[in-house]
N, C-alpha and C positions, 0 to 999 in steps of 0.2 A: 528493649522495645524501640523499633526505629522510630523515627520520626513522624513517617506517615501513619503508621497504627497508632501512635500517641493521639493525633490529629483526631483520628477517627474515634477513638474511644472519648476524647473530649467532648467532641460534636454529639455522640452517644449519650454522655452524661449530663449535658445541658438539655437536651430534650428531653432524657427521663425525669430529671429534677423538674424541669418546668410542668411536665405533665403529672408527676407527682402532687405538686402543689395544687393543681387544679382538681384534680380528684380529690385531696385531701379538704379542700375549702370550696368544695362545690354546692354546699349548702347556705353559703352565706346569701345566695340568691333569695332564699326565702326569709330572710331575716329582716326586721324592721330596725328602725332607729331605737336605741337603747340607752338606759342608764343616762350620763349627761350629754348626749348625742342634742338633747334639746337647748342647753345652754349654748353650744357650739353650732348648731345649724338650725334646728326647727323653730327657735323663737331669737334668733340673732339677725337684728335689722341690716347689719353692714355684710354678711355674709349673703343673704337675701338680696342685696341690691346689686351683687355681681363686681366684677371687676370694674370699678369704675374710680375717678381719682380720691373721692372723699373716703371710700372704703380702703382703698391702697394707704391712704395718711393714716386711717385708723388703725391698719395691720402693724404699720410700722412706728407708730405713736402711743397707741393704746394698751390697756394691760386688761386682760379676761382672764377669768378663771384662775387666775394668781400665776399667770406665766406671760411672757414676752418671747411670742415665736411668731414672728411676722409671715416666714416662707410658708408655716403651716396654715396661716390665716389664709393666704392667697391661694392654696392649692383647695381648699372648700370653697372659697368664691367660685374657683374655675368648675368645680364639680357641679356647684349650683348652677352656673351659666348652661353645664350640658344636660344635667338631669333634672334640674328643679329639686322638688323634695321626694324624687323616688329614690328609695333606698337601694334599690339594687345597683344603680350607677356607683354610689358612693362604696358601696362594699366591694364591688368588681376593680375599682381602682386601688385600694387598699391590698386585693390580692395581687395585682399586678405588680405595685411596688415591692411587694414580699417576694414574689417571684423573681423579679431583677434583684434584689439585695441577696437572694440564695444565689443566685448565678455569678454575681460579682464576689461573693464571700469563696465559690470554688475557684474562681479565676485566680484571685489573692493568694489563696493559701497554695494552688499549684506553682503560682508564678514563684512563690518565695522557695518553697520545700522540694519541688519537682517529685513529689509524692501524690499520685493521681489518686490511686485509691483512699488513702485516709483523707486528703481534700474533698473529693467526693462525699466521704461519709459524714464529715463533721459539717458540710452544706447542708447534707440531707437531713442531719439533725436540726441543725438551726431551721431549716424550711419546715420540717413536719412534725417537731415535737410539740404536743398539746399544751405544754407550759406557755408558748407563743401563740395561743388563739387569742387571747385578750387583747394582743396588739396588732393583730388584723382583724377579727371580727367586730372590733368595736370602732365606728367610725372616728370617734373623736381621739382616738390613738393614733391617728396619721401622722402625728408627731414624732413617736416611735420609730415608724417607719421612714420617714424622710430622714430623720436625723441618722438613722442607721445607712441609709442611702449615701448620705454625703460624708460619714464616716469611713465606708468603704472606698467611696472615692479618694478621700484624703489619704487613706492607707496605699491606694493603686498610685495615686500621684506620687506619694513618698518613696514608693519603690523606684518608680522612675528616676527621682532625684537622687536616690543612693546610688544606682548604676551610673548617672553621669552628672553629678551636682553642678547647679548652675542657678542663676538667679531666676530667671524664667520658669524654672521646673519647682524652685521653693515658693514662688508666689502662687503657684497652682496648689500646692498642699495648704497654705495659709488661706487662700479663697476658699477653699471646700471645708476646712474647718470652720471658716467663719460661718458659711452658709448651713451648716450642720448645726452649729449654736443657734442659730436664728430659726431652727424648725424645733430644736428640742434642746435646754442648757444642759443635757445629762452628758455630753460630749466633753465636758471640762477634764475629764480623766484621759481622754485621748492621746494628749502629748506623753504622758506616761507609757500608753501601750506602746507607741512609736520608739519609746526607749527599750522596752521590752523587747520589740521586734529587733532592734539593733544588736540584740544579744543572741536572740535567736528567732528566726531562722536565717536572717541576714548575716550575723555574725560579722559587723562591723567593727568592733571594739578592737584596737590595734593590740594591746595587751593578752589578747586571747589567742592561742594557737588556732589556725584555720583548719579546723578538724574537720568542719562541714564542706570544705572545697567550695567556699561561695566567692570564687575570685571575681565574679562579675560585678560585687559590691566592694568598691575599696574600703579598707579598714583606716579609720583614723583615730585619735586619743581619744578616751573618754572626756574630756575636758571639752573637745571641740564637739562631741556629740551632744552634751549638755548645753554648750553654746548656742548651737545652731536649732535648739529648740524654744530658745527666749522669746521671740518672737511670738510663739505659740501661746506659750505660758502667759505673755501680757493679754494676748488675746482672749484666753481663759479668765484671767483675773477679771477682766472687764464684763464678761458675760456672768460671773458670779456676782458681781455688785448690781448689774440691773436685774437679775433673779431675784436677788434677796431682798431689792426694793420694790419688787412687783409683787412678790408673795407676802411682805411685810404688809403693803400697802393693802391688798385684799384681804387681809386677816388669815391666810393659810396658816401663818405658824402661830396660832394661839395655842396649839398643843405645846410648843416649845415654851411658853410660860406657865403651863399648868404641870406639865409632867417634870419628875425630876430627872437630873441626869443619871442617876443610878438604876431608874426605869428604863429610860430611853437606852443605856448602854446594854442592860439585860437582853431586851427586846432585841437589838442589835445583834448580839452575839447569837441568840437563839434562831433569829432570822437566816443568818449566813448558813447556819446548819439545815434549817429546814427548806432553803431554797434548792439546796444540792439532793436531798431526800424528795422533792418535787420532780426533778430533773430526771433523778434515776428511777422514781415508780412516781409516775404522773397520776396521783389518785387525789380525789377529793379537792380537784381545782375550783376555784369559785371566784367570783367579780369583786368580793369584798371580805377581807380577814379582819375582824374588829380586833382594837387594840387588847391586849392580854391583859389589862386592868394592874391595879397597883400590888398585888399578892402575888406576883410571880416567885414560885419556887426557887431558892437560891440554887438548889443542886441542877437546875437546868441550865441557867448562864455559866455555871461552873463547869459542868461537863462539855456545854459547848466551846468554851474558850480553851479547855484541855484538847478537845478533838481538833480544834482549829490550829492551836499551837503545835500540836503532833504531825499533823499534814505539812505545815510550813517546816518545821525543823527537817523532816524525812527529805521534802524535794530539795532543800537547799543542801543536805547533806550528799544528795545523790546527784548534785546539780552538774558537774562536770561531765557525767557520762549521759546524762538524761536531760538535757538542757529543755526540753519542750514542757517537762513536768513542772519546773519552777516559773517558766513563763504563762502557762495555762493557767496555774493557781495564783498568780500575782494578778494576772489579767482579770480572773475571776473577782478576786478580794477588792481589786483597787477600783473596777468600774462600777462595783456597788455603792463604793462610798458614798456618793452623792444622793442615794435615796435609801440608803440602811437604816436610816432613822434617828441616826445622832441629832440631827436638827429634824424635828420633828414638824413635818407638815401634813396636815390633815390628820384623821383619826384612825386612819389604817395601821395595821402592824406591818404588813408586808404587801404585795401585789406581783402578780404573775408578770405583767409586763415590765417590770423591773429588771426580769432576766432576760430579755431580748437580745441585747449585747453583750452582757457579763458571762451569760451562760456558754459563748463561744469558748472561751477560755477553758470551761469544764470539758468541754466536748473535745477539744485539742489533747487535753490530759489523758482522757479515757481512751480516746480513738488511736492515738500513737502509741500509747502504753499497751493496750490490747494488741496491737499490730505488733510491736516490736517483740511481744511475749510469745506470739503463736508464729509469727512468720519462719522461724528456725526450726520449729516442732515439725515431726511428721504429718503431713495431712494438714498443715496448719492454714496454707492459703485457702483450702476447701472450707475448713473451719469457720476462717473468717468471712467468707462470702456467703456462707449459709447464716452465721449469725447475722451479719449486716442485713440480708434480706428478711429474715424474721423480725428484726428492730425496726426497720422501715415498714413492714407491714403493719406491724403491732402500733407505730407510731401514727401512721395513717387513720387507722381504725380509732386510735383516741382522739384525733383531732377532728375527725369527722362528726364524733359523738359530742367532744367540747364545744364544738360550733354551733350544734342545735340547741345549747342551753342559751345562747345569746339571739335566739329568735326575737323576743320582744322582752319588756321589764318583767312580765309575769313569771317568764319560764326561767328569766336571769336570777330575780330575786328568791323564787321558790329554791332553785338550785341552791344558792347562798346559804339561805336558813338549814336546808337539809345537810349542807356541809358542816357549818359553824354552830346548830344547835341539834347536832345527831340525835339528842336524846328525846328529843321532841317528836321524833318521827315524822313522816309526810304531812305537810301541812297544804291546806288550800292558800289561794292567795291572799283571801280575807284574813285567813287565820295567820298567816306570816305577817302581814301588816300589822295586825293587831299585837302580835308577839314583838314586834318592834318596838311598837309604841309603849309597850309595857316596860321593856328594857330602856328606852330613853328616860321614861317618868322615874324608873327608879335610879339610874346613874344620875340624873339630875337632883334629885333629892338628896343624894350622899355625895354629890360633888361640891368640894371645897373650893369656890371661884377665887382666882386670884387677880381677875381682870374684871372691868366692870361689865362687858358683855361677852358670853362664853359662846363664841361663833362655832362651836361645834353641834350646839343644840339649835343654834339659829338655821344652820344648813339640813340637820339631821331632820329635824320637824319639817322642814320645807320641802324636801326630797320626799317624806312620808306623806304628805299631803300630795304632792304630786302623784304617787302611787294609789291613793285612795281616789284621787279624781281619776287615773284610768280606769278604776274600777267602778265609776259612776256612783261613788259613795261621798256625796256632796258635803253632808252634815260632817262626816269624820274628817275630810279633806278641810273643810273649814275650820274646825278645832285644831288640827294640826298648824295651819298658817297663822292662827290667832297665838298658839305657843311659840311659833317661829318668831312673831312679832315680840312676845311677851320676852324672849332672850335679846332681840336685836330690835328695837322700837323703831330704827331708821332703815331696816331692811325693807327695800321697797318692791323688791319681787314678792314678798311674802303678801305686804299690803296689796300690790297689784291682783293678786289671786284673789284676796276675798273682795276686791271692789267688782271683779269680773262675776263673783258668785253671787254677789247683791244682785247683779245685774242679772242674772239667769233667774234667779226668783222674783224679779220684778221689783225690787226693793231700789228704784232708781234713785232717791233722797239719800240713802246711804251710800250708795255707790257714790253719788257726787261728792259727798261730804269726803268721803274715804280719799278721792283723788285730788280734792283741794288740799287734804291733809297732806299727802304725797308731795304736792306742788310746794305746799309751805315748806317742807323738810328739804326737798330736792328740786330747788326752783329751775335748775337746767335739764330735768327730767322730760325730755320732749314727747315720750309717749304716753306722760299722764295729761298733758295739755290735748294731745291726740285725741285719747279717749273721752276727754270730757267735751270737746267738739263735737264728737259721735253722739254723744249724749243729747247734746242741744240740739241737732240735727232731727234726731228722733221727736224730741219736743216742739219742734217747729221754731225755736228759737235762734233763728239764722245770724242775729247779730251776735249774740254770745259765741255762738259756732266759730263765725269767722275770727272772733277775736284770740280764741285758742287754737284755731288752726294755723292763723299766721304768727302766733308766738312758737309753735311746734316748728313750723318752717324756718323761723329766725335761729331757732336754737339748733336746727339741723337743716343746714340749706338744701340738701340732698333727700329730703324726706318726702319722696314722691307721693306716698300715700296722703300726707298731710296736703300737698298741693293739689293733689287730684281732689280731694274732697273741699279744700276750701273752693276750687273753681266750680265745684257743684253748688255751692253755698251762695256764691256770686252770680251764678245763673240763675237760681231761683229768685235773686233780687234784682234781677233784670240787667245786671252788668254782663251781657254777654262778650263784649269783646275783649273785658279782662278775663272773664272765665277763659277763654279761647288760648289767650296767650299763656295762660297758667299750664292749661292742659298740654301746649306745644311745650312749654318748659319740662313738663313731666317726661314727654317723649324723647327731648335731649338727653334727660338723665336717665331713663329707662326705657329704649327703643321698644322693648316688647311687652309694655304695659298695656294690656288689652282695653281694662277700663277707660283708661285715657283715650284710646284708640276709639272705642264705643262713644264715649262723651262728645268727641271732637266730632264723631261723625254724626252725631243727632244735632249738635249745634250748627255745623255747616248745612245740613241738610236744612235745617230752618231758616237760614240765611238764603238758601236757593243754590249754593255750591255743590251741585250735586255730584261733579266728579271728585272733588275732594271727600265728600260723605262716603262715595262708594270706595274711596281707596282706604279710608280708615275701618269702615265696616268689614272690608275683605280681612284686614289685619286682625281686626276682633274674630273673625271667623276661623282663621288659623289656629287658634288657641281653642275655640271651643265651636266647633261645627254644628252643634245644637243649640246655638243662641238664638231663641225665638224673636226677641226684639229686635234683633238685627236682621234676620230674614224678613220681618214683617216690614221693616224699614227700606230694605233694599228692593224688596218688591214695589214699594209705593213709588221709589225713584225711577224704576225701570218702566212702571206705568206711564209715568209723566214723560218719559222719555219716549212712550210708545214703542218701547222693546217688550210686547206682551208675552211673549214665551219666557223669556227672563223673569217677569214679574210671576207668570202662572208658577215656575218652577220654585222661587224662594217662599212663594205664600201657600204652595203644597208642602213644603219642607216645615214651613211654620206650623201649618194643621196636623202633620205628624208628631210634631213635639208637643202642641198642645191642642187637642181637637175641640176643646169646648170655649174659644173664643170667638164671640159673635162678629168682632170687628174685623178678622182675617177671613171668616166663614163669609161675610158679606162681599168683602172686597173681590175674592175667588169666585162667588156665584154671580157677581155682577160682569165680571170679563167674560166667563165661559157663556153667558147668557146674550151679551150684547157685543162683542167684539168684531169689528168689521172684517176681521180675516176671517173668513169660513173655516179655515183649517184648524183655527184654535178654539172655535165654538164647541160646547158639548153639554146642550141643555137638559140632559139627563143628571150629570154631575150638578150644574148649576143648580137645578131644582131641589135637590138633596140637601146642597150646602145653605141654601136660601132658607129652605123649612126648618133647618136646625138653628140658624141665626135667629130666627123668628119665634123658635122655642124656647131658646135660652132667655129672650127678652119677652117673653109672655104675649106675643103680637102687639106690643105697644110701642115699637120703635117705628116711626114712619120711613126710615131711611131702609130699614130691613125689608118692610113692607113693599116699599117701592121696587127693590132688586127681586123680591118673590113674584111680584107681578110681572117683570120682564122675563122672569125665568119661565112662569107660566106661558108667557106668550111664545117664548120660544121652543116651548115643547108642545106648541099648538092647542095650550087650553085657554082658550079666550075668554070665556065666561069667568073662570076663576081669575084670571088676569084683572079683568074689568073690575070685578068684585074686590080684589085687594088691593089694586091702586085707588079706587075710590075710599077705602079704607085710610090707607096712605096719605090722602089728600086730605082729609077731615083731622087726621092727628096731628098734621103739619101745620095746619090753620090754628088749631088749638093751642098749638105751642108757638105760634107767631111767627112761623118760619113761612111766609107765603110766596118767597122765592122758589123754595122747594117744590111747596104745592102747584104752582103754575106749571114748573118742569113735569112734575108727575100728570098732570093735567092733560100738556101734549102729549105726554105716552099715552094716556088714557083713549084720547081720540084714536091713535092707531089701533088699538087692543079692541077697540068697539068696531072698527072697521076690518076685524081678523088679520091685523097686520102686525110683526114683532117689530121692535126696537133694534136697530141694528147700527147704532150711531155712536159706540164707545171711542171711536178713535178721536171725534173731535170733542168729547165730554171731557169736564174736570172730573177729577178722581173723586170717587162719592166716600 
């Protein structure tokens, strides 16, 4: 194939690959957040603060979900800046990164091997295989996608380094690997993969014959190849230390203290084989594969070990003739090592997401093997094309189906139970949750604890409580949170849920007591102080509310919600200037925080700074165009500035939003009845609005009656205008508002002379 044809074929493959991924994952636009997206995004304060200095600092210094992956956190923060809590944007970004990864993989394989067809199919299998849905359709698994992205960039940079070795090119390799480890530490085996690539297809080992004709990559000694990887291995060791500390501090390695080495080894052997089975026949895929338990029949790990040993010996025996078999197999075995379960992290036996990068080795073995087998056969190329096409279509269909299971927690967990408990038949979400609870209870009763707190059940019952909460089964959710706290008395997330449920039930005293207990155990937990502050605001105890909001802000200086509520409390206590300073501080932290804009708008409006008030109100409306209070106050400001048409527009909008508020009905009726600008007067509408305002106040509000009298006069009904004005005067005098009574009396004289009142341009707003 000439160079021009190769370029055309390559471009076509890029386009088809990208299109195929979009078709396969098109359904993610329908999916919600699921599984532990809550901890990663929905209820993550730092993510929802966006990319600000405090959040960036947390991303690099904090440990969350038993991992240290700052680049992953930064990507979620950027998503929140762009899409907020709309899951569609987060899902689409995952699909885009996965698409880029697939294109990079094709480029890398084509560059190293020169085999366009084989490279394209491996990339297609990587892009479209249903076993990879978990990594793409689960927003919280962004770390898989980002780490793979930097892994491919590392390999691409390494190819450039191998072709023309140099310090600058090596630094690129080092930096890309470092970035990949900062996205997910699973890349600790990548330097070993580079060693495999030195053997095939780069053929860099000097002792080996250059049977692959890879003259563009200079051959060096095996010792030199190992030596040049030492900085990469040092980087990997540092990542391992950080990861171990992160997982140990978060309690994620509790399983390693409970499960024996024998059980973990048996599970690892079985998992190696089962992963292969799922890549060959991707059936019964689900989000969680529970641990196989203590009584694994010994024949299963024994047969698995025999199979793995047989394949390993076979590929090594034919090493010289088919190097790709050994490289692909060792790629698969090696890259799974960090997640195969020998160091048990969590209670899952295996996970589909763990095959995202390791599976590439298996795809290389199968693709190159079948290609070499059929290429020399009659009609072999045609058979390869047909087979590849059938497999790609099947993978797209399987991926679309698997993606639909990730629509929400109910579909996801129902599918999980259907796969892991097939003997129970189809279950409703309620039956599924109940079944899980029974399993947890039984396991807990039979579990011989070797540690003081069994974190498996802390988290198991907590997430089960979350599931019941989604089903609005509040009592059962509360029971699960209580069980979570029984296993982990200091687990404040379960305690927080209990406090929130007490609040929902109206049991305020219990909620406050629980928040105080959380603060006693976790004095630096700013959310507890913030929640207590909200309770005291509702009770009208502004002194205690101020105390807790200040403490929350002291613990987390960028806690803009606490600062906003503290400003509200200060305003209630008459400290307007201090409140305004706090709201300005909030907007420096979070410029798009609409509640601060609204509050500042109200405060500056009260102070008579109308221009500033309008600026903040306009910002608030950008977020919520149907914000009643904002339209009401903007109408007031425009009225006072004699910009009557704008005042009418905003009050009309306010009435559309809330049609039964007498205050805004009265304001609009007054301007439509009395405006000095004849083009803006509308006596018919004024009368309608004024009558409705009076009906809502049982004709006992003298201001509304005053407006109604003016509307009657504007409509030419002077007898009714006189009668209504007299009643308004009587009610105003009874209320002690003689000034208003005198103003209405002045208008009464006009009505008695059959003259309407048209002096709104000089009136103060009613």
